[in-house]
TIRO-2110 file (N, C-alpha, C; in Angstrom, 1 decimal):
// TIRO-2110
-7.9, -5.1, -23.9, N, 1, A
-8.2, -6.4, -23.9, CA, 1, A
-7.3, -7.0, -22.8, C, 1, A
-8.0, -8.0, -22.0, N, 2, A
-7.2, -8.6, -20.9, CA, 2, A
-6.2, -9.6, -21.5, C, 2, A
-5.1, -9.6, -20.8, N, 3, A
-3.9, -10.4, -21.3, CA, 3, A
-3.4, -11.2, -20.1, C, 3, A
-2.8, -12.2, -20.3, N, 4, A
-2.1, -13.2, -19.4, CA, 4, A
-0.6, -13.5, -20.1, C, 4, A
0.3, -13.0, -19.3, N, 5, A
1.7, -13.3, -19.8, CA, 5, A
2.3, -14.3, -18.9, C, 5, A
2.8, -15.4, -19.4, N, 6, A
3.5, -16.3, -18.6, CA, 6, A
4.9, -16.6, -19.1, C, 6, A
5.8, -17.0, -18.3, N, 7, A
7.1, -17.2, -18.8, CA, 7, A
7.9, -18.2, -18.1, C, 7, A
8.9, -18.9, -18.6, N, 8, A
9.9, -19.8, -18.0, CA, 8, A
11.2, -19.3, -18.3, C, 8, A
11.8, -18.9, -17.5, N, 9, A
13.2, -18.3, -17.8, CA, 9, A
14.2, -18.8, -16.7, C, 9, A
15.2, -19.5, -17.1, N, 10, A
16.1, -20.1, -16.1, CA, 10, A
17.0, -18.9, -15.4, C, 10, A
17.4, -18.0, -16.2, N, 11, A
18.4, -17.0, -15.7, CA, 11, A
17.6, -15.9, -14.7, C, 11, A
17.9, -15.8, -13.4, N, 12, A
17.3, -15.1, -12.4, CA, 12, A
17.3, -13.6, -12.7, C, 12, A
18.5, -13.1, -13.2, N, 13, A
18.6, -11.7, -13.7, CA, 13, A
17.6, -11.3, -14.8, C, 13, A
17.6, -12.2, -15.8, N, 14, A
16.7, -12.0, -16.9, CA, 14, A
15.2, -12.0, -16.5, C, 14, A
15.0, -13.0, -15.7, N, 15, A
13.6, -13.3, -15.2, CA, 15, A
13.1, -11.9, -14.4, C, 15, A
14.1, -11.3, -13.7, N, 16, A
13.7, -10.1, -12.9, CA, 16, A
13.4, -9.0, -13.8, C, 16, A
14.3, -8.9, -14.9, N, 17, A
14.0, -7.8, -15.9, CA, 17, A
12.7, -7.9, -16.6, C, 17, A
12.3, -9.3, -16.9, N, 18, A
11.0, -9.4, -17.6, CA, 18, A
10.0, -9.0, -16.6, C, 18, A
10.0, -9.4, -15.5, N, 19, A
9.0, -9.0, -14.4, CA, 19, A
8.9, -7.6, -14.2, C, 19, A
10.0, -6.9, -14.2, N, 20, A
9.9, -5.4, -14.1, CA, 20, A
9.3, -4.8, -15.4, C, 20, A
9.5, -5.4, -16.6, N, 21, A
8.9, -4.8, -17.7, CA, 21, A
7.3, -5.0, -17.6, C, 21, A
6.9, -6.2, -17.1, N, 22, A
5.4, -6.4, -17.0, CA, 22, A
4.8, -5.4, -16.0, C, 22, A
5.6, -5.2, -14.9, N, 23, A
5.1, -4.2, -14.0, CA, 23, A
5.1, -2.7, -14.5, C, 23, A
6.1, -2.5, -15.3, N, 24, A
6.1, -1.1, -15.9, CA, 24, A
5.0, -1.0, -16.9, C, 24, A
4.4, -1.9, -17.5, N, 25, A
3.2, -1.9, -18.4, CA, 25, A
1.9, -2.0, -17.7, C, 25, A
2.0, -2.0, -16.2, N, 26, A
0.7, -2.0, -15.6, CA, 26, A
0.2, -3.4, -15.3, C, 26, A
0.8, -4.4, -15.6, N, 27, A
0.3, -5.8, -15.3, CA, 27, A
0.6, -6.0, -13.8, C, 27, A
-0.3, -7.0, -13.4, N, 28, A
-0.2, -7.4, -11.9, CA, 28, A
0.2, -8.9, -11.9, C, 28, A
1.1, -9.1, -11.0, N, 29, A
1.5, -10.5, -10.8, CA, 29, A
0.4, -11.2, -10.3, C, 29, A
0.2, -12.4, -10.9, N, 30, A
-0.9, -13.3, -10.4, CA, 30, A
-0.4, -14.6, -10.0, C, 30, A
0.9, -15.0, -10.4, N, 31, A
1.7, -16.2, -10.0, CA, 31, A
3.1, -15.8, -10.0, C, 31, A
4.1, -16.7, -9.6, N, 32, A
5.5, -16.2, -9.6, CA, 32, A
5.9, -15.8, -11.1, C, 32, A
5.4, -16.6, -12.1, N, 33, A
5.9, -16.4, -13.4, CA, 33, A
4.8, -16.0, -14.4, C, 33, A
3.6, -15.4, -13.8, N, 34, A
2.6, -15.0, -14.6, CA, 34, A
2.0, -13.5, -14.1, C, 34, A
1.7, -12.7, -15.1, N, 35, A
1.2, -11.5, -15.1, CA, 35, A
0.0, -11.3, -15.8, C, 35, A
-1.0, -10.5, -15.3, N, 36, A
-2.3, -10.3, -16.0, CA, 36, A
-2.6, -8.8, -16.0, C, 36, A
-3.4, -8.4, -17.0, N, 37, A
-3.9, -7.0, -16.9, CA, 37, A
-4.5, -6.6, -18.3, C, 37, A
-4.9, -5.4, -18.4, N, 38, A
-5.6, -4.9, -19.5, CA, 38, A
-4.6, -4.1, -20.4, C, 38, A
-4.3, -4.6, -21.5, N, 39, A
-3.4, -3.9, -22.4, CA, 39, A
-4.0, -3.8, -23.9, C, 39, A
-3.9, -2.6, -24.3, N, 40, A
-4.3, -2.5, -25.9, CA, 40, A
-3.4, -3.3, -26.8, C, 40, A
-3.7, -3.6, -28.0, N, 41, A
-2.8, -4.3, -28.8, CA, 41, A
-1.5, -3.7, -29.1, C, 41, A
-1.5, -2.3, -29.2, N, 42, A
-0.3, -1.6, -29.4, CA, 42, A
0.7, -1.7, -28.1, C, 42, A
0.1, -1.8, -26.9, N, 43, A
0.9, -2.0, -25.8, CA, 43, A
1.3, -3.4, -25.6, C, 43, A
0.5, -4.3, -26.0, N, 44, A
0.9, -5.8, -26.1, CA, 44, A
2.2, -5.8, -27.0, C, 44, A
2.2, -5.2, -28.1, N, 45, A
3.3, -5.3, -29.1, CA, 45, A
4.5, -4.7, -28.4, C, 45, A
4.4, -3.5, -27.9, N, 46, A
5.5, -2.7, -27.2, CA, 46, A
6.1, -3.6, -26.1, C, 46, A
5.2, -4.1, -25.2, N, 47, A
5.7, -4.9, -24.2, CA, 47, A
6.5, -6.2, -24.6, C, 47, A
6.0, -6.9, -25.5, N, 48, A
6.6, -8.0, -26.1, CA, 48, A
7.9, -7.6, -26.7, C, 48, A
8.0, -6.5, -27.5, N, 49, A
9.3, -5.9, -28.0, CA, 49, A
10.3, -5.7, -26.9, C, 49, A
9.8, -5.0, -25.8, N, 50, A
10.7, -4.8, -24.6, CA, 50, A
11.1, -6.1, -24.0, C, 50, A
10.4, -7.0, -23.9, N, 51, A
10.9, -8.3, -23.4, CA, 51, A
11.8, -9.0, -24.1, C, 51, A
11.7, -8.9, -25.5, N, 52, A
12.7, -9.4, -26.5, CA, 52, A
14.0, -8.8, -26.3, C, 52, A
14.0, -7.6, -26.1, N, 53, A
15.2, -6.8, -25.8, CA, 53, A
15.9, -7.3, -24.5, C, 53, A
15.1, -7.5, -23.5, N, 54, A
15.6, -7.8, -22.2, CA, 54, A
16.2, -9.3, -22.1, C, 54, A
15.4, -10.1, -22.8, N, 55, A
15.9, -11.5, -22.9, CA, 55, A
17.2, -11.7, -23.7, C, 55, A
17.2, -11.0, -24.8, N, 56, A
18.4, -11.1, -25.7, CA, 56, A
18.5, -12.4, -26.1, C, 56, A
19.6, -13.1, -26.1, N, 57, A
19.9, -14.4, -26.5, CA, 57, A
19.7, -15.5, -25.4, C, 57, A
19.2, -15.2, -24.3, N, 58, A
19.2, -16.0, -23.2, CA, 58, A
17.9, -16.9, -23.5, C, 58, A
18.0, -18.2, -22.9, N, 59, A
16.8, -19.2, -23.0, CA, 59, A
15.7, -18.7, -22.4, C, 59, A
14.5, -18.8, -23.0, N, 60, A
13.3, -18.2, -22.4, CA, 60, A
12.1, -18.8, -23.2, C, 60, A
10.9, -19.1, -22.3, N, 61, A
9.7, -19.5, -23.1, CA, 61, A
8.7, -18.6, -22.6, C, 61, A
8.3, -17.5, -23.4, N, 62, A
7.3, -16.5, -22.8, CA, 62, A
6.0, -16.5, -23.9, C, 62, A
4.9, -16.5, -23.2, N, 63, A
3.8, -16.7, -24.0, CA, 63, A
2.8, -15.5, -23.5, C, 63, A
2.0, -14.8, -24.4, N, 64, A
1.2, -13.8, -24.2, CA, 64, A
-0.2, -14.2, -24.7, C, 64, A
-1.1, -14.3, -24.0, N, 65, A
-2.4, -14.6, -24.3, CA, 65, A
-3.4, -13.5, -24.2, C, 65, A
-4.5, -13.4, -25.1, N, 66, A
-5.4, -12.3, -25.0, CA, 66, A
-6.7, -12.8, -24.8, C, 66, A
-7.5, -12.3, -24.0, N, 67, A
-8.9, -12.9, -23.6, CA, 67, A
-10.0, -11.7, -23.8, C, 67, A
-11.1, -11.9, -24.4, N, 68, A
-12.1, -11.1, -24.6, CA, 68, A
-12.6, -10.8, -23.2, C, 68, A
-13.2, -9.6, -22.9, N, 69, A
-13.6, -9.3, -21.5, CA, 69, A
-14.6, -10.3, -20.9, C, 69, A
-15.4, -10.8, -21.7, N, 70, A
-16.5, -11.8, -21.4, CA, 70, A
-15.8, -13.0, -21.0, C, 70, A
-14.8, -13.6, -21.5, N, 71, A
-14.2, -14.7, -21.3, CA, 71, A
-13.3, -14.6, -19.9, C, 71, A
-12.7, -13.2, -19.9, N, 72, A
-11.8, -13.0, -18.6, CA, 72, A
-12.8, -12.9, -17.5, C, 72, A
-13.9, -12.3, -17.5, N, 73, A
-14.9, -12.1, -16.5, CA, 73, A
-15.4, -13.5, -16.0, C, 73, A
-15.4, -14.5, -16.8, N, 74, A
-15.9, -15.8, -16.5, CA, 74, A
-15.0, -16.6, -15.9, C, 74, A
-13.8, -16.3, -15.8, N, 75, A
-12.7, -17.2, -15.2, CA, 75, A
-13.0, -17.5, -13.7, C, 75, A
-12.5, -18.5, -13.3, N, 76, A
-12.7, -18.9, -11.8, CA, 76, A
-11.4, -18.7, -11.1, C, 76, A
-11.4, -18.2, -9.9, N, 77, A
-10.1, -17.9, -9.1, CA, 77, A
-10.3, -18.6, -7.7, C, 77, A
-9.3, -19.2, -7.2, N, 78, A
-9.1, -19.6, -5.8, CA, 78, A
-7.9, -19.0, -5.4, C, 78, A
-8.0, -18.1, -4.4, N, 79, A
-6.8, -17.4, -3.8, CA, 79, A
-6.9, -17.6, -2.4, C, 79, A
-6.1, -18.3, -1.8, N, 80, A
-6.1, -18.8, -0.4, CA, 80, A
-4.9, -18.6, 0.2, C, 80, A
-4.7, -18.0, 1.3, N, 81, A
-3.6, -17.8, 2.1, CA, 81, A
-3.5, -19.0, 3.0, C, 81, A
-2.2, -19.4, 3.4, N, 82, A
-2.2, -20.4, 4.5, CA, 82, A
-2.4, -19.7, 5.8, C, 82, A
-3.0, -20.5, 6.7, N, 83, A
-3.2, -19.8, 8.1, CA, 83, A
-2.1, -19.6, 8.8, C, 83, A
-2.2, -18.4, 9.8, N, 84, A
-1.0, -18.0, 10.5, CA, 84, A
-0.5, -19.1, 11.3, C, 84, A
0.7, -19.2, 11.3, N, 85, A
1.3, -20.2, 12.3, CA, 85, A
1.2, -21.7, 11.9, C, 85, A
0.5, -21.8, 10.6, N, 86, A
0.3, -23.3, 10.3, CA, 86, A
1.6, -23.9, 9.8, C, 86, A
1.7, -25.2, 10.1, N, 87, A
2.9, -25.9, 9.6, CA, 87, A
2.7, -26.6, 8.2, C, 87, A
3.7, -26.7, 7.4, N, 88, A
3.5, -27.3, 6.0, CA, 88, A
3.5, -28.8, 6.2, C, 88, A
4.1, -29.4, 7.4, N, 89, A
4.0, -30.7, 7.5, CA, 89, A
2.7, -31.4, 7.7, C, 89, A
END
């Protein structure tokens, strides 16, 4: 099942540990604090348990959403890189 995991974690060290756990479970980063990928229900539970261990008692807001394949495939994406040498001003 397709999943989207998003988080808001103030502590840089803990945020890095959560990102590493997501990568360890095969999720791909889609935003700075968002990972997506295909995970079975058992892997979702295991990942969430691993994240709970890594967060411990630190402040965190972590949400895991599940999407049926049909809904996931119907999503819209806009991925656009800034032109080389372009100024942000």
